[in-house]
VOPAGU-2260 file (C-alpha; in pm, 1 decimal, decimal comma):
REM VOPAGU-2260
SITE   aa  ch    i         X         Y         Z
SITE  MET   A    0       7,7      11,5       9,9
SITE  ARG   A    1      68,4     386,2     -23,0
SITE  ALA   A    2     133,4     574,8     265,6
SITE  VAL   A    3     261,9     937,2     360,1
SITE  GLU   A    4     508,5     885,3     658,5
SITE  VAL   A    5     726,4    1108,6     925,8
SITE  PRO   A    6    1062,4     938,3     916,8
SITE  ALA   A    7    1129,9    1131,6    1246,2
SITE  ALA   A    8    1046,2    1477,7    1421,6
SITE  GLY   A    9    1081,9    1764,6    1211,6
SITE  GLU   A   10    1154,1    1586,0     890,9
SITE  PRO   A   11     958,3    1609,9     596,7
SITE  PHE   A   12     691,9    1415,4     463,4
SITE  GLU   A   13     802,5    1100,2     245,4
SITE  LEU   A   14     560,6     929,5      32,3
SITE  VAL   A   15     675,2     567,6      61,3
SITE  GLU   A   16     554,3     163,3      -3,2
SITE  ARG   A   17     430,8     -65,5     319,9
SITE  PRO   A   18     279,0    -389,7     343,4
SITE  VAL   A   19     -89,0    -364,3     395,6
SITE  PRO   A   20    -103,0    -440,4     798,8
SITE  GLU   A   21    -263,7    -707,1     938,5
SITE  PRO   A   22    -516,5    -641,7    1240,9
SITE  GLY   A   23    -409,1    -774,7    1534,6
SITE  PRO   A   24    -690,1   -1020,5    1739,3
SITE  GLU   A   25    -912,0    -730,3    1893,1
SITE  GLU   A   26    -852,6    -456,4    1581,5
SITE  VAL   A   27   -1017,6    -380,6    1251,5
SITE  ARG   A   28    -833,2    -290,7     925,9
SITE  VAL   A   29   -1003,7      26,4     775,8
SITE  ALA   A   30    -971,2      91,9     357,2
SITE  VAL   A   31    -920,1     457,1     359,0
SITE  ASP   A   32   -1155,7     647,6     138,0
SITE  ALA   A   33   -1057,9    1000,5     306,1
SITE  CYS   A   34    -848,1    1144,1     579,9
SITE  GLY   A   35    -856,3    1502,3     667,4
SITE  ILE   A   36    -559,7    1701,2     801,5
SITE  CYS   A   37    -570,9    1880,1    1145,7
SITE  TYR   A   38    -379,1    2107,7    1294,5
SITE  SER   A   39    -265,5    1842,4    1569,3
SITE  ASP   A   40     -88,4    1656,2    1265,3
SITE  SER   A   41     148,6    1921,6    1351,7
SITE  TYR   A   42     237,7    1706,2    1679,5
SITE  VAL   A   43     426,5    1445,7    1438,6
SITE  ARG   A   44     557,1    1656,5    1190,2
SITE  GLU   A   45     700,4    1879,3    1426,6
SITE  GLY   A   46     783,8    1636,1    1723,7
SITE  THR   A   47     603,4    1842,0    1973,8
SITE  ARG   A   48     441,7    1575,4    2171,8
SITE  PRO   A   49     635,4    1348,4    2404,4
SITE  GLY   A   50     668,5     933,2    2362,5
SITE  ILE   A   51     593,7     974,3    1951,9
SITE  GLU   A   52     809,2     671,3    1782,5
SITE  TYR   A   53     886,7     718,2    1427,2
SITE  PRO   A   54     838,4     663,3    1136,1
SITE  ARG   A   55     512,9     727,5    1205,9
SITE  VAL   A   56     186,3     780,1     961,7
SITE  PRO   A   57     -42,5    1104,3    1103,6
SITE  GLY   A   58    -409,0    1106,7    1054,3
SITE  HIS   A   59    -685,4    1094,8    1281,9
SITE  GLU   A   60    -972,8    1162,1    1077,2
SITE  ILE   A   61   -1037,4     876,8     847,6
SITE  ALA   A   62   -1363,8     744,0     694,1
SITE  GLY   A   63   -1390,1     444,6     480,5
SITE  ARG   A   64   -1473,2      58,0     480,3
SITE  VAL   A   65   -1368,1    -228,3     659,1
SITE  ASP   A   66   -1165,3    -431,8     495,2
SITE  ALA   A   67   -1135,5    -694,0     750,9
SITE  VAL   A   68   -1110,9    -773,5    1155,2
SITE  GLY   A   69    -895,2    -948,9    1438,2
SITE  GLU   A   70   -1040,1   -1300,0    1570,9
SITE  ARG   A   71   -1234,9   -1109,0    1849,2
SITE  VAL   A   72   -1381,7    -878,2    1637,1
SITE  ASP   A   73   -1738,4    -934,3    1612,1
SITE  ALA   A   74   -1960,1    -607,9    1627,3
SITE  TRP   A   75   -1774,7    -504,2    1236,3
SITE  GLU   A   76   -1793,8    -664,6     931,3
SITE  ALA   A   77   -1594,9    -636,1     566,1
SITE  GLY   A   78   -1798,0    -351,3     397,3
SITE  ASP   A   79   -1893,5    -160,4     682,5
SITE  ARG   A   80   -1875,8     219,1     662,3
SITE  VAL   A   81   -1665,1     332,6     961,8
SITE  GLY   A   82   -1497,2     646,0    1054,6
SITE  VAL   A   83   -1196,5     711,9    1338,2
SITE  GLY   A   84   -1124,9     987,9    1466,4
SITE  TRP   A   85    -865,6    1107,7    1756,4
SITE  HIS   A   86    -947,4     894,8    2077,7
SITE  GLY   A   87    -779,6     564,9    1965,6
SITE  GLY   A   88    -895,1     316,7    2143,4
SITE  HIS   A   89    -899,9     308,5    2632,8
SITE  CYS   A   90    -779,6      36,9    2851,9
SITE  PHE   A   91   -1159,9     -54,5    3000,4
SITE  THR   A   92    -984,8    -106,2    3317,8
SITE  CYS   A   93    -819,3     213,6    3525,2
SITE  ASP   A   94   -1012,8     456,4    3763,1
SITE  PRO   A   95   -1199,5     650,4    3421,3
SITE  CYS   A   96   -1271,2     402,9    3190,0
SITE  ARG   A   97   -1428,0     159,9    3510,1
SITE  ARG   A   98   -1670,0     488,6    3516,4
SITE  GLY   A   99   -1764,3     522,4    3198,4
SITE  ASP   A  100   -1511,6     809,8    3098,7
SITE  PHE   A  101   -1308,4     630,5    2801,6
SITE  GLN   A  102   -1189,8    1015,3    2717,0
SITE  GLY   A  103   -1021,0    1035,0    2995,8
SITE  CYS   A  104    -872,9     685,6    2983,8
SITE  GLU   A  105    -472,5     687,6    3128,6
SITE  ASN   A  106    -384,5     439,9    2890,6
SITE  GLY   A  107    -616,3     567,0    2600,5
SITE  GLU   A  108    -421,1     524,5    2270,5
SITE  ILE   A  109    -451,7     822,7    1984,8
SITE  THR   A  110    -519,9     753,7    1625,5
SITE  GLY   A  111    -195,3     853,2    1421,4
SITE  LEU   A  112      10,2     963,5    1715,8
SITE  THR   A  113      54,0     607,2    1942,1
SITE  PHE   A  114     -54,7     419,4    1627,5
SITE  ASP   A  115     -39,6     477,2    1226,5
SITE  GLY   A  116    -344,6     650,3    1148,4
SITE  GLY   A  117    -455,3     731,8     793,7
SITE  TYR   A  118    -244,3     902,4     561,7
SITE  ALA   A  119    -244,1     579,2     396,4
SITE  GLU   A  120    -449,3     355,0     150,2
SITE  TYR   A  121    -519,1     118,3     513,7
SITE  ALA   A  122    -515,9     148,4     839,6
SITE  THR   A  123    -551,6    -111,6    1157,4
SITE  VAL   A  124    -720,4      30,4    1463,4
SITE  PRO   A  125    -859,0    -151,9    1810,3
SITE  ALA   A  126   -1259,1    -203,0    1726,2
SITE  GLU   A  127   -1321,5       5,9    2018,9
SITE  ALA   A  128   -1213,9     325,2    1841,1
SITE  VAL   A  129   -1457,2     215,3    1530,5
SITE  GLY   A  130   -1793,0     436,9    1459,4
SITE  ARG   A  131   -2015,3     380,5    1217,2
SITE  ILE   A  132   -2062,4     676,7     904,6
SITE  PRO   A  133   -2450,4     674,0     839,8
SITE  GLY   A  134   -2620,8     712,4     480,4
SITE  GLY   A  135   -2645,5    1075,6     376,3
SITE  LEU   A  136   -2274,7    1192,8     438,7
SITE  ASP   A  137   -2043,0    1074,1     153,7
SITE  ASP   A  138   -1627,2    1007,8     328,2
SITE  VAL   A  139   -1522,9    1340,1     277,4
SITE  GLU   A  140   -1811,4    1507,0     440,9
SITE  ALA   A  141   -1762,7    1315,9     718,4
SITE  ALA   A  142   -1380,9    1290,8     744,1
SITE  PRO   A  143   -1317,9    1611,8     956,3
SITE  LEU   A  144   -1688,4    1581,7    1155,6
SITE  LEU   A  145   -1452,8    1292,0    1279,8
SITE  CYS   A  146   -1233,3    1525,2    1460,4
SITE  ALA   A  147   -1348,2    1915,1    1423,4
SITE  GLY   A  148   -1703,4    1801,3    1391,2
SITE  ILE   A  149   -1696,4    1595,9    1733,2
SITE  THR   A  150   -1527,8    1857,8    1902,9
SITE  THR   A  151   -1783,1    2135,0    1836,0
SITE  PHE   A  152   -2098,7    1961,2    1833,7
SITE  ASN   A  153   -1980,3    1725,3    2170,0
SITE  ALA   A  154   -1881,7    2084,2    2368,9
SITE  LEU   A  155   -2185,2    2262,7    2258,5
SITE  ARG   A  156   -2466,0    1954,0    2335,4
SITE  ASN   A  157   -2285,6    1897,0    2671,7
SITE  SER   A  158   -2256,9    2306,7    2787,9
SITE  GLY   A  159   -2580,9    2335,5    2924,3
SITE  ALA   A  160   -2793,9    2571,3    2699,7
SITE  GLY   A  161   -3080,0    2565,2    2581,8
SITE  PRO   A  162   -3294,0    2648,9    2284,6
SITE  GLY   A  163   -3313,1    3005,3    2236,1
SITE  ASP   A  164   -3039,0    3042,5    2450,2
SITE  LEU   A  165   -2800,1    3308,3    2336,5
SITE  VAL   A  166   -2459,3    3087,0    2208,7
SITE  ALA   A  167   -2183,1    3320,0    2060,1
SITE  VAL   A  168   -1939,7    3126,3    1838,9
SITE  GLN   A  169   -1572,2    3259,3    1827,1
SITE  GLY   A  170   -1396,5    3226,6    1509,7
SITE  VAL   A  171   -1550,4    3142,5    1160,3
SITE  GLY   A  172   -1286,0    2879,3    1037,7
SITE  GLY   A  173   -1225,6    2512,8    1040,0
SITE  LEU   A  174   -1424,0    2466,1    1376,9
SITE  GLY   A  175   -1603,8    2752,0    1388,9
SITE  HIS   A  176   -1803,0    2728,9    1019,1
SITE  LEU   A  177   -1940,8    2382,9    1173,4
SITE  GLY   A  178   -1974,1    2534,3    1544,1
SITE  ILE   A  179   -2234,4    2809,1    1422,9
SITE  GLN   A  180   -2421,2    2544,7    1181,6
SITE  TYR   A  181   -2489,7    2264,4    1521,1
SITE  ALA   A  182   -2569,7    2607,6    1707,9
SITE  ARG   A  183   -2815,2    2677,8    1473,3
SITE  GLU   A  184   -2950,4    2321,6    1383,0
SITE  MET   A  185   -3013,1    2251,3    1798,3
SITE  GLY   A  186   -3226,4    2568,4    1827,0
SITE  PHE   A  187   -2980,8    2844,0    1969,4
SITE  GLU   A  188   -2939,3    3197,8    1935,5
SITE  THR   A  189   -2661,1    3192,2    1678,2
SITE  VAL   A  190   -2427,7    3514,2    1707,0
SITE  ALA   A  191   -2101,5    3462,7    1553,6
SITE  LEU   A  192   -1789,7    3661,9    1650,0
SITE  SER   A  193   -1494,3    3742,7    1409,2
SITE  SER   A  194   -1197,0    3975,2    1334,3
SITE  SER   A  195   -1250,0    3953,9     982,1
SITE  PRO   A  196   -1600,8    4138,8     863,6
SITE  ASP   A  197   -1548,8    3980,3     511,8
SITE  LYS   A  198   -1692,4    3682,2     677,8
SITE  GLU   A  199   -2021,3    3741,0     746,7
SITE  ASP   A  200   -2229,0    3677,8     454,4
SITE  LEU   A  201   -2029,8    3299,7     508,0
SITE  ALA   A  202   -2153,1    3315,5     878,5
SITE  ARG   A  203   -2480,5    3466,5     819,2
SITE  SER   A  204   -2535,8    3218,0     550,1
SITE  LEU   A  205   -2424,9    2899,2     790,8
SITE  GLY   A  206   -2696,2    2956,8    1020,1
SITE  ALA   A  207   -2608,2    3321,2    1179,6
SITE  ASP   A  208   -2831,1    3529,2    1326,5
SITE  ARG   A  209   -2608,3    3791,0    1415,7
SITE  PHE   A  210   -2237,3    3881,7    1323,3
SITE  VAL   A  211   -2029,5    4091,4    1513,1
SITE  ASP   A  212   -1698,0    4226,7    1380,7
SITE  ALA   A  213   -1478,2    4208,2    1697,3
SITE  GLY   A  214   -1207,1    4412,1    1477,1
SITE  GLU   A  215   -1437,9    4726,6    1545,4
SITE  ALA   A  216   -1688,2    4666,4    1841,0
SITE  ASP   A  217   -1579,8    4512,7    2153,6
SITE  PRO   A  218   -1758,4    4171,7    2138,2
SITE  ALA   A  219   -1808,2    4152,2    2524,1
SITE  GLU   A  220   -2003,6    4499,4    2463,7
SITE  ALA   A  221   -2178,1    4336,8    2174,3
SITE  LEU   A  222   -2278,6    4039,2    2361,3
SITE  ALA   A  223   -2393,7    4244,4    2681,6
SITE  SER   A  224   -2649,4    4448,2    2458,6
SITE  MET   A  225   -2800,4    4126,4    2362,9
SITE  GLY   A  226   -2859,0    3991,7    2740,3
SITE  GLY   A  227   -2548,6    3812,8    2760,0
SITE  ALA   A  228   -2435,5    3496,7    2621,7
SITE  ARG   A  229   -2534,9    3179,3    2782,6
SITE  VAL   A  230   -2227,5    3001,0    2592,2
SITE  VAL   A  231   -1930,3    3148,5    2399,7
SITE  LEU   A  232   -1783,8    2872,6    2197,6
SITE  ALA   A  233   -1414,0    2990,3    2163,7
SITE  THR   A  234   -1288,6    2798,8    1808,0
SITE  ALA   A  235   -1019,5    3095,4    1733,7
SITE  PRO   A  236    -694,4    3026,4    1918,7
SITE  SER   A  237    -614,7    3356,0    2064,0
SITE  ALA   A  238    -543,8    3389,2    2411,3
SITE  GLU   A  239    -697,6    3802,2    2341,6
SITE  ALA   A  240   -1054,6    3719,7    2179,6
SITE  ILE   A  241   -1100,5    3448,7    2427,7
SITE  SER   A  242   -1044,7    3687,6    2725,5
SITE  GLU   A  243   -1269,7    3957,5    2558,3
SITE  ALA   A  244   -1565,3    3731,3    2533,4
SITE  VAL   A  245   -1527,1    3646,3    2895,7
SITE  GLY   A  246   -1705,9    3998,0    2959,2
SITE  GLY   A  247   -2029,4    3924,1    2696,2
SITE  LEU   A  248   -2146,5    3606,4    2904,2
SITE  GLY   A  249   -2462,0    3675,1    3100,0
SITE  ARG   A  250   -2612,9    3525,8    3378,7
SITE  ASN   A  251   -2442,4    3145,4    3484,1
SITE  GLY   A  252   -2252,7    3205,9    3093,7
SITE  GLU   A  253   -1954,0    2921,3    3041,7
SITE  VAL   A  254   -1712,3    3003,6    2788,4
SITE  VAL   A  255   -1592,1    2678,3    2587,7
SITE  VAL   A  256   -1280,5    2667,0    2488,9
SITE  VAL   A  257   -1178,2    2388,2    2172,3
SITE  GLY   A  258    -927,8    2572,7    1985,5
SITE  VAL   A  259    -612,4    2636,6    2225,0
SITE  PRO   A  260    -426,3    2878,9    2183,4
SITE  HIS   A  261      15,2    2926,3    2283,1
SITE  GLU   A  262      10,7    3124,8    2546,2
SITE  PRO   A  263    -223,9    3194,9    2889,2
SITE  VAL   A  264    -562,4    3346,4    2873,0
SITE  PRO   A  265    -589,3    3623,4    3107,8
SITE  VAL   A  266    -928,8    3612,0    3267,7
SITE  ASP   A  267   -1138,5    3881,4    3444,6
SITE  VAL   A  268   -1253,8    3667,7    3788,8
SITE  ALA   A  269   -1493,7    3948,2    3907,4
SITE  HIS   A  270   -1716,4    3911,8    3584,6
SITE  LEU   A  271   -1707,4    3551,8    3632,7
SITE  VAL   A  272   -1800,5    3597,5    4007,5
SITE  GLY   A  273   -2092,8    3870,6    3971,9
SITE  THR   A  274   -2282,8    3631,1    3662,6
SITE  ARG   A  275   -2157,5    3310,6    3835,0
SITE  GLY   A  276   -1956,6    3271,4    3492,1
SITE  SER   A  277   -1711,9    2966,5    3429,0
SITE  VAL   A  278   -1465,9    2953,6    3165,5
SITE  SER   A  279   -1383,8    2588,1    3046,6
SITE  GLY   A  280   -1266,2    2324,4    2804,0
SITE  TRP   A  281   -1391,9    2026,1    2567,9
SITE  ALA   A  282   -1179,1    1767,5    2408,8
SITE  SER   A  283   -1321,3    1600,6    2133,6
SITE  GLY   A  284   -1486,1    1242,7    2220,6
SITE  HIS   A  285   -1500,3     855,6    2215,1
SITE  ALA   A  286   -1636,7     637,1    1958,8
SITE  LYS   A  287   -2005,8     663,0    1997,5
SITE  ASP   A  288   -1981,2    1014,4    2069,3
SITE  TRP   A  289   -1863,5    1106,9    1687,5
SITE  GLU   A  290   -2114,7     803,4    1563,4
SITE  ASP   A  291   -2396,4    1090,4    1732,2
SITE  THR   A  292   -2214,8    1417,0    1585,8
SITE  LEU   A  293   -2237,8    1195,4    1225,1
SITE  GLU   A  294   -2564,0    1088,8    1271,4
SITE  PHE   A  295   -2636,9    1490,3    1371,6
SITE  SER   A  296   -2480,8    1610,1    1069,0
SITE  ALA   A  297   -2707,5    1377,9     839,8
SITE  LEU   A  298   -3001,4    1505,7     969,7
SITE  ARG   A  299   -2968,6    1836,2     982,7
SITE  GLY   A  300   -2750,0    1889,8     661,2
SITE  VAL   A  301   -2410,2    1984,6     839,3
SITE  THR   A  302   -2156,6    1958,6     655,4
SITE  PRO   A  303   -1764,3    2151,9     623,1
SITE  THR   A  304   -1600,8    2323,6     370,3
SITE  VAL   A  305   -1317,7    2092,3     211,3
SITE  GLU   A  306   -1043,1    2137,4     -15,9
SITE  THR   A  307    -931,7    1745,0    -165,8
SITE  TYR   A  308    -596,0    1633,3    -246,6
SITE  PRO   A  309    -422,5    1288,9    -347,4
SITE  LEU   A  310    -180,3    1162,5     -98,4
SITE  GLU   A  311     141,5    1299,5    -343,6
SITE  ALA   A  312      17,6    1645,3    -234,4
SITE  VAL   A  313      67,0    1620,2      81,9
SITE  ASP   A  314     264,4    1863,7     159,4
SITE  GLU   A  315      70,8    2146,4     -70,5
SITE  ALA   A  316    -212,0    2037,1     177,5
SITE  TYR   A  317     -63,7    2026,9     472,3
SITE  GLY   A  318      96,0    2351,7     413,1
SITE  ARG   A  319    -239,9    2520,7     331,0
SITE  MET   A  320    -368,3    2399,9     648,8
SITE  ARG   A  321     -48,0    2518,3     840,7
SITE  ALA   A  322     -68,8    2836,2     683,3
SITE  ASN   A  323    -471,3    2899,5     756,6
SITE  GLU   A  324    -500,4    2997,4     390,8
SITE  ALA   A  325    -761,1    2615,6     330,7
SITE  ARG   A  326   -1131,0    2737,5     343,0
SITE  PHE   A  327   -1213,0    2549,4     555,0
SITE  ARG   A  328   -1069,4    2193,6     613,2
SITE  VAL   A  329    -858,9    1941,2     408,6
SITE  VAL   A  330    -909,5    1627,2     320,3
SITE  LEU   A  331    -670,3    1375,5     156,6
SITE  GLU   A  332    -810,9    1091,3     -75,5
SITE  PRO   A  333    -566,9     797,1    -115,4
């Protein structure tokens, strides 16, 4: 099979030929039809996450078909359409797993980091890391939803916001353009916050009821004038933008961070105390969560805006993602 690997931390991608991997007793082999490129793939390319063994095939937004199963796997069979995301499996025995918190597994695997991912024609993954792709979504649409989609969907549905509540999505990019769609389809009054005024028409076409140009207006004052936000979904990794949003929270409001900045975020604690507000974070989910995400997306027509590339164009594809030039998700089609 063809695969794109990182030979060592910081080295360029290499398109190589490898033997098609055999699934272990509790694994599934997936024939990869599409694999999204995510910013987190830079952990592998740059070697910024400890413990990665090289050479490594990146990619944790895998959409494809079951090609073969291990001898102990009975939940999946050849031909099933499946997806695999960031959460690459769990041990079932640590305390978080015993409490059903598989995402918090102390021994959890990560697709494309602790084992080879989807920048390839085939990938083998633990059976518990596989979720079903429903009809109504093709593989290119499904792939980004396995990371960007599940992250925004899961964060919103676990935020405590109810139908009609004011929910602001900070950033109209790879995460934000999905967050706006989910917020609208969940029944929230949806506000898009962006420092790019040229994105207003796009934000409204995605479902935003209102748009705040954060380059011209104070986002906190704008949200306060609307009665205060129940939730601000922070998708753009800007410490300044996240900090500014805190002042726009209403009573029991919450800033939920899914786009992680590289610097600390200063927080107006007095405002949090006065509103009984909070700042929290959310990270992805496990296989059942992305099944829920895909099913909701198919039901309500939530789809990512993507650019597609073949494996041999991985350098161009990855470069556009890193330079923030892609609109809005990049997908490889092996």
